[in-house]
N, C-alpha and C positions, 0 to 999 in steps of 0.2 A: 606349097600345095595347101590345098585347102579339103576340108570334109566336108561332111554332110551337111552341116548347118553353115557353111561358109566359114567355120572358124579355122584358124592355122592350125595345121598339126605340128607336135614338137618335134624339133629335130630328131635326125636319127643319129645319135652318136657311138662312135667304134669306138669302144673300150675294152681294153686287153688287160685292166690292172689287175684283175683276179686268177690272170694264167702267167703274170709273169713273175720271174724269181725277184726275191728281195732285194737282193744287190741290185738288179736293174731297174728295181723302181726308186732305190736311194739314188743312183745318177740319175736319174729320168728327171725328179724330183728335187734333186739338189738337197739333199736332206742326211739324216744320220740317226742309225736306229736307237741310240743310246741319247743320243742330244737333243735330237728332233731339231726343226725347222730354226733359223736364227730370226732375229727381230726385222731384221734387212730383209729375208728372205719370203717372211712371212706377209709384210708389207707388201712386196712385189707379187706374190701369190694373189695377195686380197685386190690386188688394182689389175691383175690382168685376168684373175677366173672369176672375181664379185665374192660375196658372203656365201660363207658354208651354210645356206638354210636353204627348205623345200618350200617352193612357189605355195600358194593355199590354192585348195581347190576352189573352181568358180562357185558362188553360191546362187540359189533360187529365191530372186525377191519374196518375202513373204505375199503380197497381194496376189504375184503369179501361183503359189501355194494355195492360197484361200479361193481364186477364181478354178484351181483343178478339182479343187472340193466339190466345187458347186455342180461340175457337168459328170459327176460320177454317175452309174446308172440308177442307183438309188434314189439319188438326190434330182434327178431329171424326173423319178416317176411322181417325187414330194412334190416337185414345182407343178406339173400337170395334175396332179392333185389338188393344190392350192388354188390355180388359176380355174377348176371346177368347181371349187365351192365356193369363191366369190362370185362365177357366173350361175349358180345356182341361187346364192342369197340373193342376187340383184332379182333373179327371176321371181323368186318367191315373195321380195318385198314388191314389186311391182303388180302383180297379182291382188295382193290385200288391197291397193288404192283402188 
């Protein structure tokens, strides 16, 4: 499925680990509450599930942030005022000649 901007939506994962009793979790993940995972089981889990790390959020490029600042309502007023100043200066200089 795609989102509003054409990006893929994250897959919905059915997780019930927070509801399951400890004994069931130990069986499910092949671990022991006192000893933890064995090196072999940790390597298998790493290959099966990948690293235990969050994916970083997508960032907005700096040039996009800059351009968004240039089109705020106040900035647009300032751009119009600058254009009018240049036109006024040009008309004033042409009337002097």
